[in-house]
C-alpha positions in Angstrom: 0.1 0.0 -0.3 1.1 3.6 -1.0 0.5 6.8 1.3 -0.2 9.8 -0.3 -0.3 13.8 1.0 -1.4 16.7 -0.5 -2.9 19.7 2.1 -2.5 22.9 -0.3 -5.6 24.6 -1.0 -5.2 25.5 -4.4 -6.8 23.7 -7.6 -4.0 21.9 -8.3 -3.9 20.5 -4.8 -7.7 19.5 -4.9 -7.2 17.6 -8.0 -4.0 15.8 -7.0 -6.0 14.7 -3.8 -8.5 13.7 -5.9 -5.6 11.8 -8.1 -4.2 9.9 -5.1 -7.7 9.0 -3.9 -8.4 7.2 -7.4 -4.6 5.7 -7.5 -4.3 2.2 -7.2 -3.7 0.9 -4.0 -2.8 4.3 -2.5 -4.4 5.5 0.9 -5.0 9.3 0.8 -4.2 11.1 4.5 -6.5 14.3 4.2 -7.4 14.8 8.0 -8.1 17.9 9.7 -5.0 19.2 11.8 -2.6 17.2 9.7 -1.0 20.3 7.8 2.8 19.3 7.6 4.7 16.8 6.1 5.9 16.5 9.8 2.5 15.6 10.6 2.1 13.4 7.7 5.1 11.3 9.0 3.5 11.2 12.5 0.2 10.4 11.3 1.9 7.5 9.5 3.1 5.7 12.2 -0.5 5.1 13.1 -2.3 4.4 10.0 0.3 2.1 8.4 -0.3 -1.4 10.1 2.4 -3.3 7.7 5.5 -1.5 5.6 4.1 1.2 3.7 5.4 0.3 -0.2 6.0 4.4 -1.4 5.1 7.7 -0.3 3.3 10.3 -2.5 3.7 14.0 -1.9 1.7 16.5 -3.9 2.7 19.9 -4.0 3.2 23.6 -6.1 6.8 23.8 -6.1 10.2 25.0 -8.6 13.3 24.8 -9.5 14.2 27.7 -7.5 14.2 25.1 -4.5 11.0 25.5 -2.8 7.8 23.4 -2.0 4.9 25.0 -1.2 4.3 23.1 1.9 5.3 23.5 5.3 8.1 20.9 6.8 7.0 21.5 10.5 5.3 23.4 13.2 8.2 24.6 14.8 11.3 25.1 12.5 9.1 28.3 11.2 6.4 28.7 13.6 5.8 32.0 11.7 4.4 30.1 8.8 1.5 28.1 10.6 -0.5 27.2 7.4 -1.2 24.6 4.9 0.5 26.6 1.9 3.8 27.7 3.7 7.1 27.1 1.4 9.7 24.7 2.3 12.7 26.1 1.0 16.8 24.5 1.6 16.9 26.9 4.5 14.1 26.2 6.3 14.9 22.1 5.9 19.1 22.6 7.1 16.9 24.3 10.6 14.7 21.1 10.6 18.0 19.0 10.3 18.9 20.7 13.2 16.5 21.0 15.6 16.5 18.9 18.9 14.9 16.6 18.3 14.8 16.5 14.6 11.3 17.0 12.6 10.0 15.0 9.6 12.0 11.6 9.6 10.4 8.6 8.5 10.1 6.2 11.6 11.9 2.6 11.1 8.6 0.7 11.6 6.9 2.7 8.9 9.6 1.5 6.6 10.6 -2.0 7.7 10.4 -4.8 6.8 10.1 -4.1 3.6 7.6 -5.7 1.4 8.5 -8.2 -1.4 8.0 -8.4 -5.3 6.6 -11.3 -7.3 9.6 -12.5 -7.1 10.1 -12.3 -3.0 12.9 -9.6 -3.8 12.5 -6.4 -1.1 10.9 -3.6 -2.8 13.1 -0.3 -2.4 11.3 2.5 -0.8 11.3 5.5 -2.3 9.2 9.8 -1.5 7.3 10.3 -5.2 7.2 14.4 -5.2 4.6 15.6 -7.5 5.3 19.2 -7.9 6.8 21.2 -10.8 10.3 21.0 -11.7 11.6 20.4 -8.3 13.9 17.3 -9.0 15.6 20.0 -11.7 17.7 21.1 -8.5 19.7 18.0 -7.2 20.9 19.5 -4.0 17.3 20.5 -3.3 16.0 17.1 -3.2 19.1 15.7 -1.7 18.5 17.7 1.4 15.1 16.5 1.8 16.2 12.9 1.5 18.9 13.5 4.3 15.8 15.3 6.2 13.4 12.5 6.1 16.4 9.7 7.0 17.8 8.6 9.9 15.3 6.4 11.6 14.9 4.0 9.2 17.4 1.3 8.7 17.0 1.0 5.0 17.8 4.2 2.9 14.4 6.0 1.8 15.0 7.8 -1.8 13.5 10.6 -3.2 12.3 11.4 -6.5 10.8 14.6 -8.2 9.7 15.8 -11.8 12.1 17.4 -14.0 9.8 18.8 -15.8 6.3 21.0 -15.3 3.5 18.3 -13.7 0.3 18.8 -14.8 -3.0 17.3 -13.6 -6.2 17.1 -15.6 -9.5 16.3 -13.9 -12.9 14.8 -15.5 -15.7 13.2 -14.4 -14.6 10.0 -15.7 -10.7 9.9 -13.6 -7.5 12.3 -13.6 -5.2 12.5 -16.3 -1.6 13.4 -15.3 1.5 14.3 -17.8 4.0 17.0 -18.2 5.3 20.1 -19.8 8.6 21.1 -21.3 10.6 23.8 -19.8 11.8 26.1 -22.4 12.4 29.8 -21.2 14.4 33.1 -21.8 15.5 35.1 -18.9 16.5 38.8 -20.0 17.5 42.0 -18.1 15.3 43.7 -20.7 12.0 43.3 -22.4 12.1 41.6 -25.5 10.3 43.5 -28.4 8.7 40.9 -30.2 7.5 37.0 -31.2 10.2 37.3 -33.8 13.0 38.7 -31.7 12.1 36.0 -28.7 12.1 33.0 -31.6 16.0 34.0 -33.0 16.8 34.3 -28.9 15.7 30.4 -28.6 17.0 29.5 -32.0 20.4 31.4 -31.2 20.9 29.6 -27.9 24.6 27.9 -27.7 23.2 24.7 -26.5 19.8 23.8 -28.0 16.3 23.0 -26.4 15.9 19.6 -27.0 12.8 17.1 -26.7 13.6 14.1 -24.2 14.1 12.1 -27.7 17.5 14.6 -28.4 16.0 16.3 -30.9 16.3 20.0 -31.4 13.4 22.0 -31.2 12.5 23.8 -34.8 12.1 27.1 -36.0 8.5 26.0 -37.0 7.8 24.7 -33.5 8.6 28.0 -31.7 6.4 29.9 -34.2 3.5 27.0 -33.1 4.1 27.7 -29.5 4.7 31.3 -29.1 2.0 34.2 -29.2 2.1 37.1 -31.2 1.3 39.1 -28.2 4.2 37.6 -25.9 3.7 39.5 -22.8 -0.1 37.3 -23.0 -0.3 34.1 -21.3 -1.7 31.4 -23.1 -3.0 27.9 -21.4 -4.0 25.6 -22.6 -1.4 25.9 -25.5 -1.8 23.1 -28.0 -4.5 20.1 -28.3 -2.8 16.4 -28.2 -4.1 13.5 -28.9 -5.0 10.6 -26.5 -4.1 7.2 -27.9 -5.4 4.7 -26.9 -7.9 7.0 -24.9 -9.5 5.4 -21.6 -12.5 7.8 -21.9 -15.2 6.5 -24.9 -15.4 9.7 -27.2 -12.7 11.6 -26.1 -9.7 11.5 -28.3 -7.8 14.6 -27.2 -7.1 17.0 -24.7 -5.4 20.6 -24.4 -2.6 21.1 -22.6 0.7 22.9 -22.3 1.1 26.5 -21.4 3.0 30.0 -22.5 3.9 32.3 -20.1 5.2 35.6 -19.4 6.6 37.6 -16.0 8.5 40.0 -14.8 10.0 38.9 -11.8 11.9 40.6 -9.3 14.9 38.0 -8.3 16.9 39.4 -5.1 17.2 42.7 -3.0 19.8 44.2 -1.8 19.8 46.9 1.2 22.9 49.4 1.1 23.9 51.0 4.5 25.2 54.4 4.7 28.4 53.5 4.9 28.2 52.7 1.2 28.0 56.4 0.5 26.5 57.3 -2.6 25.2 54.8 -4.5 25.0 54.5 -8.4 21.8 54.6 -10.7 22.9 53.0 -14.0 22.9 50.0 -15.2 26.4 50.2 -16.6 27.3 51.7 -13.1 25.8 49.4 -10.8 26.6 46.3 -12.4 30.0 46.6 -11.6 29.7 48.3 -7.9 27.2 45.1 -7.1 29.8 42.5 -8.2 32.6 43.8 -6.0 30.1 44.3 -3.2 28.4 40.8 -3.3 31.3 38.8 -4.3 33.1 40.7 -1.2 30.0 39.8 1.3 30.1 36.0 -0.3 33.7 35.7 0.4 33.0 36.7 4.1 29.2 35.9 4.9 30.3 35.2 8.5 26.9 33.7 10.0 24.6 36.3 8.3 21.8 33.8 6.5 21.4 35.8 3.7 25.0 35.8 2.6 25.8 32.7 3.6 23.2 31.6 0.9 25.9 33.4 -1.7 29.1 31.5 -0.7 30.9 29.4 -3.3 31.2 26.6 -0.3 27.2 26.6 0.0 25.7 23.4 -1.6 22.9 25.3 -3.2 23.8 28.8 -3.5 21.5 31.9 -4.2 22.3 32.3 -7.8 22.5 28.3 -8.7 18.4 28.6 -7.6 18.1 31.2 -10.2 19.9 29.7 -13.1 23.0 31.6 -13.1 26.4 29.7 -12.9 28.2 32.9 -10.7 27.7 36.0 -8.5 28.8 38.0 -11.9 26.3 36.3 -13.9 23.6 36.9 -11.8 24.5 40.4 -11.6 24.8 41.0 -15.7 21.6 39.1 -16.1 19.4 41.3 -14.0 17.9 44.7 -14.8 18.7 47.2 -11.4 16.4 49.6 -9.8 17.2 51.8 -7.0 15.0 53.1 -4.8 16.7 56.3 -3.8 15.0 56.6 -0.5 15.2 53.4 0.9 18.4 52.6 -0.5 17.5 49.1 -2.0 18.7 47.8 -5.3 16.2 45.3 -6.6 17.5 43.0 -9.1 14.5 41.7 -11.9 14.4 40.3 -15.4 11.6 39.5 -17.9 10.8 35.7 -17.9 9.6 33.9 -21.5 8.2 30.8 -20.6 7.3 28.2 -23.6 6.0 24.6 -22.2 4.2 22.5 -24.8 3.2 19.6 -23.5 5.5 16.0 -23.5 4.4 14.1 -26.3 5.4 10.5 -27.7 8.4 10.8 -30.6 6.1 9.9 -33.8 4.2 12.2 -35.9 1.1 11.9 -34.5 1.2 14.5 -31.3 0.2 12.3 -28.8 0.3 12.8 -25.2 2.3 11.1 -22.5 -0.3 10.3 -19.3 -1.3 8.5 -16.9 -5.2 8.0 -16.3 -6.3 7.4 -12.5 -9.8 6.0 -13.0 -12.7 7.2 -10.8 -14.7 4.1 -9.3 -17.7 3.0 -10.8 -16.9 5.3 -13.9 -16.6 2.4 -15.9 -13.1 3.5 -17.5 -10.1 2.0 -16.5 -6.7 3.4 -15.5 -3.7 3.5 -17.5 -0.5 3.9 -16.6 2.5 4.5 -18.8 5.1 6.1 -16.2 6.0 5.0 -12.9 6.5 7.1 -9.9 10.4 6.9 -10.6 10.7 6.9 -14.2 14.2 8.7 -14.8 12.4 9.8 -18.2 10.9 12.3 -15.8 11.8 12.4 -12.6 15.2 12.8 -10.8 15.7 10.2 -7.8 18.3 10.2 -5.5 
């Protein structure tokens, strides 16, 4: 038996709970007062009568390193709500807490159930949450958090793509969207310019089969007005469809955002502050690199240190501090003496489809009881094509 948890309040969370309810061999833990991962793990000690097979957690998240779910009620006591975030630093505090939080009890994990060949089944936690698996240090830290009490190592798997769910009366589909994107310190003027930038990348975007994305595909997926969201993006075929007379599904998404990435507050000792992009960039490079080299015990600056296992700039897809500063547009609030680094983000996220010319969606379908339909499972919860597992 698998056990699942998805406490959030968004539409995605509600569909995930429905999916876990329909999922074969799965018990959803959905009890009042069980809001955090630590609550869930503690609840497992009371509801699991024999060792579970797998654990599933549904939550929003992204590659910047967070899950929109609270780790526990004590590590971050100011956020006692079901949509609080868990980031790398909160997990570090959870591991340092006395007593430790969010560890899976040995009795829940062991002795292991066995497969048809009488071989013990390795346990793992499968996270359903967009692109959480892209940043290995983040899921490795979560693995470090949950292990320690179990005598069997518990692995963690999380998606490398955007995880999408679609609810129908007959059941819930789940599939994946690609993440093709451009981040720019300045606004991109037009569709043609955005297509040219994507085409001109040194490392070309590819599908999961290793094929370069073509100019024609970019032109199909990118809207004429590139500052307007398009959701859903395209129609995909279901082959075979688990629902009679339902041959296709709209999926994929295009998104634009102007996002603030980081703020740096300048004390009076910094003197007169530069005000133009050309002068701010070298000023901040010197200041931030110096602070990162000498962070002391300041939690903010420790995130920029090169020795950090998951440094701040890596979370936002920059290789170095200098790359991050070059990659952002800098705005100074002269009154508060705060520099805000922002960027323009263009996300092209078509659905992950089969490697053929038929535009067939790769999906799992979890059938609703009594619907007259049958579950259709294409990928496992740790399939390496779609999940990063540590």
